[in-house]
N, C-alpha and C positions, 0 to 999 in steps of 0.2 A: 174778883174772886177767881181762884184757880182750883179746878177739880181734876184730879188724876183718878180715873175710875178703877184702874187695876195696875198697881205696881207691886209685883212680887207677892200678891195675895192681900194687899192692903188698899183701901180707898183713902186718898189724901185730899183734904180740903184746906185751902189756905186763903185767909182774908186779911187785908191790910187794915190796920187801925192807927189812928193818929196818936202819937206819943204825947204823954203829959209831962209837965214839969218845965222849969225854967231852961234846962239844958236842951230840951227837945227842939225848940225853935222851928216848929212846923214839919218835923220829920215823922217817919212812920215805922211801926213795928209790924209783926205778922202773928196772927193767931192761927195755929195749926191744929187740925183734928184728923187723927188717923184711926181707922177701924179695920180690923181683920175681916175679910169677906166671908160670908156664910158662917158667922160666929155670933154667939150671944154675949161675947165679952163687951165690957164698956169701952167706949172710944178713948184714945189717949189724946188729951188736950194740953197743948203747951203754948206759951207765948214766947216767940223768938224776938229777942231784943237786938235790933239791928240798926236803928237810927238812919234809915235810908231816906233819900230826898223825895222820892215819889212812891205812890202806892204800888206801882208796877214792880219797881226794884225790890220793895219790901216783900211782895208776894213771891217773887222769884227766889229771894234769899230763904224764905220760909219753905218753899218747895224743895230747894236744895238740901236744907237742914233735915226735912222729913225723909227724903230719899236716903240720906246718909244714916239716919236713925234706923230705917227699915233694913238697910244693908248690914248694919252692925248688930242691932239688938233684935230685929224682927225674926232672925233665924234662930235666936236663943229662946224665944217664947215657947213655953210648954204647950204642946198640942194634945188634945184628948181625943 
């Protein structure tokens, strides 16, 4: 599990999960949870489909995806 405690006002948690199905063949995806710091908003939870060979690679891909999401969409979220 990778935890980034503060990336541009968001906390990012990434956990590798084993992919299911015949095409998976022992590969991994990543579950990503992002939450705005000091906010009562619900966390954003996504599954990043990446079919990586190891859990470490899947977690790294999920972290990269989450950072890109924050860079692109995090700045557009309405703040009260």
